[in-house]
Structure formats: structure tokens, C-alpha cells
PABA-318589 format. One line per field, with one value per residue: residue number from 1; residue in three letters; x, y, z of N, C-alpha, C in turn. Coordinates in Angstrom, 3 decimals. Example, Ala and Ser with C-alpha at 12.3 -4.5 7.8 and 13.67 -1.06 7.14 Angstrom:
n = 1|2
res = ALA|SER
nX = 13.190|12.850
nY = -5.690|-2.250
nZ = 7.800|7.080
caX = 12.300|13.670
caY = -4.500|-1.060
caZ = 7.800|7.140
cX = 13.200|12.900
cY = -3.300|0.030
cZ = 7.800|7.870
% end
This chain:
n = 1|2|3|4|5|6|7|8|9|10|11|12|13|14|15|16|17|18|19|20|21|22|23|24|25|26|27|28|29|30|31|32|33|34|35|36|37|38|39|40|41|42|43|44|45|46|47|48|49|50|51|52|53|54|55|56|57|58|59|60|61|62|63|64|65|66|67|68|69|70|71|72|73|74|75|76|77|78|79|80|81|82|83|84|85|86|87|88|89|90|91|92|93|94|95|96|97|98|99|100|101|102|103|104|105|106|107|108|109|110|111|112|113|114|115|116|117|118|119|120|121|122|123|124|125|126|127|128|129|130|131|132|133|134|135|136|137|138|139|140|141|142|143|144|145|146|147|148|149|150|151|152|153|154|155|156|157|158|159|160|161|162|163|164|165|166|167|168|169|170|171|172|173|174|175|176|177|178|179|180|181|182|183|184|185|186|187|188|189|190|191|192|193|194|195|196|197|198|199|200|201|202
res = MET|THR|HIS|GLU|THR|THR|THR|ALA|THR|LEU|ASP|LEU|GLY|PRO|GLN|ALA|ARG|ILE|LEU|ALA|ARG|LEU|ALA|ASP|GLY|VAL|ARG|ASP|ASP|ARG|LEU|ALA|ASP|PRO|THR|PRO|CYS|PRO|ASP|LEU|ALA|VAL|ARG|ASN|LEU|LEU|GLY|HIS|LEU|THR|GLY|LEU|ALA|VAL|ALA|PHE|ARG|ASP|ALA|ALA|ARG|LYS|ASP|LEU|GLY|PRO|THR|THR|ASP|THR|SER|PRO|GLU|ALA|SER|VAL|PRO|ASP|ILE|GLY|PRO|GLY|TRP|ARG|GLU|GLU|LEU|ALA|LYS|VAL|LEU|ALA|GLU|LEU|ALA|ASP|ALA|TRP|ARG|GLU|PRO|GLY|ALA|TRP|THR|GLY|MET|THR|ARG|ALA|GLY|GLY|ILE|ASP|LEU|PRO|GLY|GLU|VAL|ALA|GLY|ALA|VAL|VAL|ALA|ASP|GLU|LEU|VAL|ILE|HIS|GLY|TRP|ASP|LEU|ALA|ARG|ALA|THR|GLY|GLN|GLU|TYR|THR|PRO|ASP|ALA|ALA|ALA|LEU|ARG|ALA|ALA|TYR|GLY|LEU|LEU|ALA|GLY|ALA|ALA|GLU|GLU|SER|ASP|ARG|ASP|GLN|GLY|MET|PHE|GLY|PRO|VAL|VAL|ALA|VAL|PRO|ALA|ASP|ALA|PRO|LEU|LEU|GLU|ARG|ALA|VAL|GLY|LEU|SER|GLY|ARG|ASP|PRO|GLY|TRP|SER|ARG|THR|ALA|GLN
nX = -17.411|-15.813|-13.693|-12.290|-11.665|-10.655|-10.404|-11.772|-9.903|-7.416|-4.181|-2.459|-0.045|2.451|3.062|3.228|5.468|7.430|7.470|8.297|10.906|12.040|11.883|13.577|15.939|16.575|18.935|20.172|21.226|19.703|17.240|16.321|16.042|14.364|11.125|8.907|6.454|4.889|6.231|6.961|9.577|11.842|11.724|9.236|7.534|7.920|6.847|4.210|3.556|3.672|1.562|-0.631|-0.631|-1.380|-3.924|-5.356|-5.100|-6.698|-9.051|-9.633|-10.173|-12.469|-12.262|-12.984|-12.077|-9.895|-7.621|-8.668|-10.244|-8.881|-7.790|-5.267|-4.097|-4.045|-1.764|1.844|3.440|5.868|8.810|9.909|12.240|13.259|11.755|12.024|11.530|8.973|7.476|7.748|6.417|3.728|3.023|3.019|0.938|-1.124|-1.333|-2.110|-4.598|-6.139|-6.385|-8.541|-11.767|-13.963|-12.998|-13.321|-15.952|-19.094|-19.231|-16.585|-14.065|-11.600|-9.075|-10.964|-13.058|-15.955|-16.335|-16.912|-15.774|-14.452|-13.622|-11.935|-9.916|-8.846|-7.914|-5.884|-4.124|-3.357|-2.118|0.091|1.465|1.998|3.264|5.395|6.816|7.373|9.103|11.191|12.198|13.015|15.087|16.869|16.557|15.965|12.820|10.144|6.867|4.374|2.555|-0.262|-1.190|-0.406|-2.061|-4.562|-4.198|-3.846|-6.353|-8.044|-7.018|-7.322|-10.080|-10.800|-9.655|-11.097|-13.669|-13.342|-13.013|-10.465|-8.563|-7.831|-6.315|-6.382|-4.568|-3.674|-3.261|-3.476|-0.615|0.472|1.180|2.741|0.627|1.673|3.479|5.110|2.974|3.301|4.405|2.279|0.370|1.632|1.632|-1.156|-1.589|-0.801|1.861|5.133|6.549|9.217|10.473|13.234|15.411|17.752|17.215|15.825
nY = 9.781|12.914|13.617|13.158|9.916|8.115|7.469|5.754|5.948|5.766|4.630|2.034|1.046|2.661|3.204|0.592|-0.312|1.364|0.439|-2.192|-1.721|-0.621|-2.859|-4.595|-3.359|-3.969|-5.127|-8.373|-8.450|-6.674|-7.623|-8.342|-5.963|-3.295|-1.785|1.012|-0.125|-1.465|-4.281|-5.577|-6.758|-5.996|-8.206|-9.277|-7.195|-7.193|-9.707|-9.183|-7.289|-8.896|-10.674|-8.878|-7.834|-10.061|-10.521|-8.136|-8.124|-10.335|-9.383|-7.294|-8.787|-9.966|-12.486|-14.231|-15.730|-17.839|-16.101|-13.553|-13.576|-13.774|-12.246|-9.719|-9.650|-12.200|-13.771|-13.507|-12.298|-13.634|-14.097|-16.196|-18.342|-16.816|-14.514|-11.914|-12.032|-13.114|-11.113|-8.933|-10.015|-10.426|-7.823|-6.631|-8.090|-7.254|-4.505|-4.788|-6.059|-4.041|-2.302|-2.988|-1.875|-3.000|-3.693|-1.562|-1.283|-2.346|-4.734|-6.069|-8.025|-7.881|-8.833|-10.095|-8.320|-6.895|-4.574|-1.661|-1.712|0.642|1.793|-0.217|0.024|2.509|1.858|-0.017|1.604|3.299|1.429|0.650|3.077|3.984|1.762|1.668|3.891|3.007|0.834|2.087|3.866|2.037|0.724|2.594|3.908|6.213|7.804|8.529|8.667|7.676|10.342|10.416|8.123|8.806|11.035|9.753|8.032|9.884|11.134|9.046|8.469|10.957|11.225|9.036|9.786|12.097|11.123|9.870|11.878|12.897|11.867|9.292|7.287|5.143|3.217|3.699|6.081|9.411|11.205|14.378|16.698|19.466|21.747|22.739|20.898|18.529|16.585|13.782|13.486|14.405|12.474|10.223|10.913|10.907|8.218|7.242|7.175|8.390|10.902|11.488|9.148|6.981|4.342|4.136|5.158|3.313
nZ = 2.343|2.149|0.665|-2.561|-3.749|-5.827|-9.402|-12.231|-14.149|-13.108|-13.378|-12.078|-12.768|-13.010|-10.233|-9.268|-10.654|-9.591|-6.959|-7.389|-8.297|-5.981|-4.265|-5.612|-5.094|-2.513|-0.290|0.635|3.201|4.566|5.177|7.690|9.004|10.852|10.135|9.361|9.910|12.633|14.309|11.969|10.099|7.360|5.593|6.256|5.573|2.811|2.267|2.979|1.024|-1.259|-0.761|-0.603|-3.167|-4.687|-3.543|-4.156|-6.900|-7.540|-6.444|-8.206|-10.470|-9.678|-8.728|-6.374|-3.301|-1.348|-1.472|-1.359|0.850|3.239|6.180|6.476|8.937|9.838|9.977|10.351|7.588|5.260|3.206|0.478|-1.350|-4.392|-4.172|-5.176|-7.968|-7.864|-6.532|-8.304|-10.493|-9.565|-8.921|-11.454|-12.595|-10.937|-11.648|-14.342|-14.008|-12.824|-14.885|-16.311|-17.027|-15.679|-13.209|-11.542|-10.989|-9.504|-6.761|-4.695|-2.989|-0.429|1.824|3.344|3.493|2.166|-0.451|-2.556|-5.973|-6.827|-4.430|-3.523|-5.417|-4.695|-2.179|-2.751|-4.168|-2.104|-0.390|-1.959|-2.230|0.441|1.617|-0.093|0.754|3.361|2.783|1.405|3.371|5.311|4.070|3.205|0.708|-2.015|-2.680|-4.698|-5.135|-7.612|-8.940|-9.411|-8.084|-5.506|-4.997|-4.994|-2.808|-0.730|-0.750|0.062|2.649|3.942|3.908|5.521|7.967|8.487|8.858|11.261|13.089|12.793|14.556|14.358|12.063|9.119|9.774|12.290|15.018|13.818|12.775|13.453|10.918|9.329|7.542|5.204|4.393|2.141|-0.052|0.160|2.732|4.252|3.657|4.727|7.447|7.900|7.663|10.039|10.591|11.439|9.610|9.953|10.588|11.180|10.424|11.823|14.250|15.594
caX = -16.186|-15.909|-12.556|-12.285|-10.760|-9.937|-11.240|-11.536|-8.812|-6.140|-3.314|-1.582|1.209|3.645|3.398|3.640|6.844|8.285|7.592|9.113|12.299|12.475|12.071|14.763|17.105|16.779|20.028|19.831|21.618|18.767|15.928|15.907|15.981|13.015|10.415|7.922|5.299|5.176|6.362|7.311|10.902|11.798|11.279|7.802|6.881|7.953|5.863|2.897|3.343|3.376|0.210|-1.660|-0.685|-2.194|-5.299|-6.018|-5.199|-7.885|-10.213|-9.932|-10.735|-13.651|-11.939|-13.039|-11.749|-8.938|-6.690|-9.376|-11.033|-8.020|-7.366|-3.800|-3.631|-4.184|-0.437|2.958|3.894|7.306|9.189|10.598|13.197|12.722|10.748|12.124|10.828|7.556|6.843|7.675|5.393|2.367|2.762|2.654|-0.401|-2.038|-1.550|-2.893|-5.973|-6.853|-6.591|-9.836|-12.807|-14.839|-12.415|-13.701|-17.403|-19.657|-18.640|-15.533|-13.655|-10.158|-8.838|-12.188|-14.012|-16.648|-16.284|-17.072|-14.543|-13.749|-12.965|-10.819|-8.839|-8.211|-7.190|-4.636|-3.220|-2.823|-1.192|1.328|2.176|2.487|4.254|6.601|7.542|7.891|10.231|12.298|12.768|13.653|16.260|17.735|16.454|15.193|11.457|9.178|5.759|3.618|1.745|-1.687|-1.433|-0.277|-3.284|-5.626|-3.919|-4.114|-7.797|-8.605|-6.575|-7.931|-11.479|-10.896|-9.353|-12.200|-14.802|-13.068|-12.654|-9.055|-7.643|-7.502|-6.218|-6.705|-3.573|-3.244|-3.512|-2.879|0.550|0.326|2.167|2.396|-0.262|2.434|4.437|4.840|1.800|3.671|4.548|0.939|-0.264|2.293|1.094|-2.528|-1.579|-0.403|3.316|5.912|7.358|10.629|10.967|14.538|15.784|18.888|16.718|15.042
caY = 10.565|14.184|13.740|12.261|8.802|7.711|7.400|4.546|6.192|5.657|3.526|1.640|0.537|3.409|2.985|-0.808|-0.432|2.014|-0.468|-3.328|-1.283|-0.528|-4.215|-5.162|-2.707|-4.399|-6.083|-9.502|-8.205|-5.721|-8.257|-8.414|-4.619|-2.828|-0.910|1.836|-0.951|-2.145|-5.737|-6.146|-6.527|-5.792|-9.431|-9.424|-6.182|-7.709|-10.778|-8.541|-6.697|-9.981|-11.150|-7.884|-7.730|-11.187|-10.324|-7.058|-8.595|-11.180|-8.526|-6.601|-9.776|-10.535|-13.898|-14.248|-17.023|-17.751|-14.966|-12.312|-13.746|-13.867|-10.977|-9.578|-9.837|-13.606|-14.326|-12.637|-12.737|-13.795|-14.330|-17.445|-18.240|-16.215|-13.511|-10.718|-12.308|-13.309|-9.827|-8.166|-10.639|-10.184|-6.391|-6.379|-8.664|-6.350|-3.323|-5.193|-6.353|-2.799|-1.546|-3.392|-1.009|-3.735|-3.795|-0.387|-1.257|-3.441|-5.049|-7.073|-8.331|-7.971|-8.930|-10.548|-7.216|-6.547|-3.142|-1.329|-1.791|1.929|1.956|-1.173|0.609|3.544|1.187|-0.606|2.722|3.705|0.394|0.704|4.330|4.061|0.697|2.064|4.759|2.129|0.042|2.996|4.335|0.926|0.223|3.691|4.225|7.387|7.414|9.484|7.862|8.169|11.465|10.088|7.175|9.552|11.816|8.819|7.570|10.985|11.322|7.968|8.639|12.164|10.921|8.135|10.560|13.036|10.359|9.471|13.104|13.221|11.373|7.899|6.994|3.766|2.292|4.099|7.490|10.339|11.968|15.751|17.136|20.825|21.819|23.080|19.825|17.828|15.722|12.458|13.541|14.534|11.160|9.350|11.268|10.437|6.762|6.879|7.051|9.609|11.129|11.573|7.844|6.585|3.011|4.262|5.565|2.227
caZ = 2.412|1.450|-0.241|-3.706|-3.516|-7.029|-10.578|-13.016|-15.084|-12.402|-13.795|-10.981|-13.312|-12.612|-8.829|-9.114|-11.144|-8.598|-5.821|-7.814|-8.307|-4.590|-3.751|-6.247|-4.520|-1.123|-0.115|1.495|4.592|5.159|5.294|9.098|9.554|11.199|9.200|10.070|10.273|13.903|14.344|10.663|9.534|5.916|4.917|6.483|4.741|1.436|2.209|3.002|-0.294|-2.200|-0.486|-0.945|-4.631|-5.138|-3.094|-4.900|-8.291|-7.633|-6.183|-9.457|-11.391|-9.021|-8.529|-4.923|-2.705|-0.237|-1.550|-1.044|2.074|4.413|6.772|6.512|10.315|10.208|10.256|9.971|6.264|5.052|1.818|0.203|-2.447|-5.610|-3.837|-6.030|-9.222|-7.563|-6.232|-9.557|-11.341|-9.078|-9.037|-12.848|-12.783|-10.236|-12.484|-15.514|-13.602|-12.535|-16.127|-16.845|-16.465|-14.781|-11.876|-10.758|-10.845|-8.728|-5.469|-4.668|-1.619|-0.162|3.252|3.995|3.596|0.929|-0.713|-3.973|-6.752|-6.859|-3.137|-3.502|-6.206|-3.885|-1.091|-3.245|-4.447|-0.806|0.079|-2.747|-1.958|1.818|1.840|-0.814|1.680|4.418|2.293|1.104|4.621|6.018|3.351|2.829|-0.714|-2.392|-3.037|-5.209|-5.650|-8.752|-8.470|-9.420|-7.001|-4.256|-4.800|-4.620|-1.449|0.196|-0.679|0.880|4.030|4.489|4.148|6.673|9.174|8.701|9.367|12.646|13.817|12.573|15.578|14.091|10.647|8.750|10.299|13.623|15.291|12.860|13.222|12.970|9.937|8.905|6.383|4.004|4.121|0.887|-0.005|0.643|4.183|4.832|3.548|5.697|8.754|7.975|7.776|11.393|10.645|11.617|8.413|10.316|11.020|10.675|10.920|12.740|15.563|16.186
cX = -16.357|-14.750|-12.716|-11.275|-9.964|-10.877|-10.875|-10.403|-7.440|-5.385|-2.350|-0.218|2.447|4.043|3.837|5.086|7.829|8.521|8.446|10.596|12.848|12.773|13.333|16.039|17.390|17.908|19.610|20.178|20.734|17.408|15.424|15.783|14.546|12.438|9.479|6.657|5.618|5.211|6.691|8.739|10.759|11.260|9.783|7.007|6.840|6.957|4.447|2.576|3.002|1.952|-0.865|-1.763|-1.535|-3.661|-6.017|-6.024|-6.486|-9.156|-10.616|-10.607|-12.069|-13.497|-11.838|-12.831|-10.742|-8.032|-7.352|-10.115|-10.205|-7.605|-5.845|-3.237|-3.633|-2.844|0.617|3.498|5.411|7.553|9.867|11.616|12.529|11.711|10.817|11.336|9.328|6.844|6.712|6.552|3.984|2.031|2.357|1.255|-1.461|-2.366|-2.391|-4.361|-6.776|-6.944|-7.924|-10.927|-13.711|-14.304|-12.943|-15.200|-17.870|-18.952|-17.531|-15.165|-12.139|-9.965|-10.058|-13.257|-14.627|-16.637|-16.464|-15.729|-13.759|-13.006|-11.765|-9.637|-8.098|-7.393|-5.875|-3.650|-2.553|-1.801|0.152|2.146|2.798|3.511|5.519|7.468|8.157|9.169|11.438|12.978|13.548|14.961|17.157|17.719|15.651|13.817|10.647|8.027|5.145|2.621|0.260|-2.036|-1.346|-1.528|-4.445|-5.445|-4.256|-5.621|-8.466|-8.271|-7.216|-9.401|-11.671|-10.644|-10.493|-13.398|-14.596|-12.562|-11.158|-8.106|-7.187|-7.467|-6.573|-5.780|-3.113|-3.542|-2.773|-1.712|0.454|1.503|1.780|1.575|0.488|3.510|4.127|3.695|2.145|3.789|3.186|0.191|0.322|1.770|-0.330|-2.607|-1.169|1.082|3.954|6.773|8.849|11.230|12.318|14.899|16.923|18.460|15.952|15.872
cY = 11.861|14.385|12.757|11.145|8.470|7.776|6.147|4.736|6.035|4.412|3.222|1.160|1.313|3.181|1.547|-0.994|0.231|1.087|-1.680|-2.953|-1.146|-1.908|-4.841|-4.564|-3.097|-5.420|-7.179|-9.239|-7.165|-6.354|-8.331|-7.042|-4.226|-1.943|-0.007|1.077|-1.705|-3.668|-6.383|-5.761|-6.361|-7.027|-9.645|-8.407|-6.634|-8.851|-10.234|-7.937|-7.755|-10.463|-10.156|-7.704|-8.850|-10.948|-9.263|-7.324|-9.401|-10.398|-7.779|-7.533|-10.322|-12.049|-14.133|-15.659|-16.837|-16.525|-13.654|-12.372|-13.673|-12.486|-10.896|-9.746|-11.296|-14.242|-13.303|-13.118|-12.847|-14.033|-15.684|-17.255|-17.644|-15.114|-12.275|-10.897|-12.448|-11.987|-8.982|-8.691|-10.291|-8.692|-6.026|-6.916|-7.795|-5.141|-3.661|-5.410|-5.080|-1.887|-1.912|-2.531|-1.713|-3.875|-2.700|-0.307|-2.439|-3.617|-6.086|-7.323|-8.368|-7.982|-9.378|-9.490|-6.954|-5.035|-2.875|-1.365|-0.502|2.173|1.006|-0.642|1.698|2.926|0.617|0.489|3.187|2.698|0.480|1.957|4.311|2.957|0.929|2.960|3.930|1.429|0.931|3.474|3.228|0.494|1.339|4.046|5.510|6.950|8.612|8.692|8.466|9.216|11.126|9.115|7.869|10.375|10.925|8.335|8.664|11.208|10.283|8.178|9.863|11.935|10.033|8.886|11.510|12.332|9.941|10.658|13.390|12.729|9.952|7.676|5.555|2.771|2.641|5.572|8.396|11.080|13.360|16.135|18.548|20.832|22.119|22.027|19.182|16.835|14.327|12.454|13.650|13.203|10.188|9.631|10.770|8.928|6.296|6.693|8.413|9.824|11.224|10.247|7.516|5.228|3.107|4.645|4.454|1.404
cZ = 1.645|0.482|-1.390|-3.451|-4.767|-8.219|-11.341|-14.015|-14.416|-12.863|-12.656|-11.460|-12.893|-11.154|-8.578|-9.568|-10.179|-7.421|-6.177|-7.846|-6.890|-4.022|-4.328|-5.667|-3.075|-1.063|0.859|2.954|5.276|5.471|6.732|9.744|9.894|10.110|10.001|10.452|11.563|13.734|12.997|10.292|8.022|5.207|5.095|5.684|3.286|1.260|2.198|1.635|-1.336|-2.010|-0.881|-2.454|-5.210|-4.793|-3.917|-6.400|-8.455|-7.330|-7.446|-10.453|-10.911|-8.878|-7.026|-4.381|-1.589|-0.287|-1.163|0.288|3.345|4.898|6.784|7.918|10.742|10.567|9.872|8.628|6.196|3.567|1.691|-0.897|-3.696|-5.358|-4.725|-7.320|-8.975|-7.318|-7.490|-10.448|-10.857|-9.091|-10.466|-13.137|-12.105|-11.108|-13.706|-15.153|-13.379|-13.748|-16.778|-16.212|-15.458|-13.376|-10.959|-10.505|-10.018|-7.389|-5.632|-3.213|-1.553|1.347|4.031|4.121|2.225|0.755|-2.202|-4.699|-6.753|-5.547|-3.034|-4.296|-5.449|-2.763|-1.593|-3.641|-3.160|-0.287|-0.654|-2.437|-0.566|2.097|1.017|0.052|2.808|3.969|2.004|2.374|5.330|5.374|2.822|1.360|-0.918|-2.883|-3.483|-5.798|-6.900|-8.266|-8.404|-8.297|-5.645|-3.981|-4.372|-3.187|-0.444|0.351|0.201|2.351|4.682|4.794|5.368|7.970|9.501|9.315|10.818|13.466|13.811|13.678|15.310|12.583|10.360|9.433|11.706|13.838|14.304|13.512|12.610|12.072|9.495|7.615|5.095|3.691|2.776|1.042|0.525|2.160|4.864|4.756|4.564|7.106|8.941|8.129|9.170|11.564|10.863|10.379|8.703|10.749|10.379|11.256|11.932|14.139|16.268|17.164
% end
């Protein structure tokens, strides 16, 4: 990749806390609402976030096994009782795990894919930033991601789009966004989402 992805100094804690606050603000009557993620309702997105937090927590710890070997496409995720507390807990554990310098070195695995620790850190930053936008848009909440995590996410997404001739992002075809648009909107476009997505238009 020609774009910088991340550094071992990136603290995922601020973005994890932002995402936990967004999740806590989700009303129960919004759990069945659509999200910018195709085929995922709010409750499924929350279930996906819980699973990815566990997977990347264990990837940081190099604790490889069922949580790191399973593809996120293997099943449609869902939430259970106490999901708010569970998600907040695993997000905090995720941030703590990635504060260890060893998390960013050597090889690890997530979603059944082997990758360098530094790349895994950039991927989880991207997941937290973009899914934070997904959740905020789906539930009508304001959203300002952590600036450092956003820069790491944008670097990863821009590099992925560049490697595939800018027509295919990590999650779908790149959506064209003006070059002078805010960085979050440009990252959202690179992820294959329309920054203008609205739940009321679904």
C-alpha cells in the first residue's frame, strides 16, 4: 500500500468509547431498523460489532482459536439479553489489548485471515470508525469519530482502493465523493457506502 495505515502508537480507546456511547443510545424500538450495511438491521450490526470486538481483542493477544478463525460472513450476527453491557465490556477489552506493543508486531489472525499485527490494528480502527458511522446513521445520532482512528481507517481504505484501481473498496464498489469533502465522508465513500445514506429513504 502506498498510503500509511497505522502506527503502534494508535490508541483505539477513544474510538471504542465513542462506539460504546452510540450503542448505549440505541433505543429498543430501533433494533429492527435498516442500516447502511446490506441485509443487516441495527440489532445485527450490534451483534457484528460485539463479535468483531472479541475477535480483534483476541487477535491483539495472539489468542488464536474459534473467535479469530471464523469468517464474519459465516452467519448473520444477533444480540442477546444484556447486549449493551456486553458490547461496552468487549470494546474496553479490545482497546486495552491493542495498548500492548506486542499486539502490533508479528503475525496474527482475524476472520480466518492471517495478517501482520500492524495491519490488523488498522483494520480494527477502520471497522470501529465505519461501523460507528453505520450505527449513527441508522439510529439518528450525531457522530464524530476519533481523529487518529479516522486517519488510520482512511489510510487503509485508500490503499485498498488504490490496489484495486479505485473501483472496488474493501466492502464494495467505491462511491465517488468530492475531493474536498470531510475526511469521514471520503472514508465512507471508499468503504463502498453512500455518505448521503438515510434510513428514511430505505
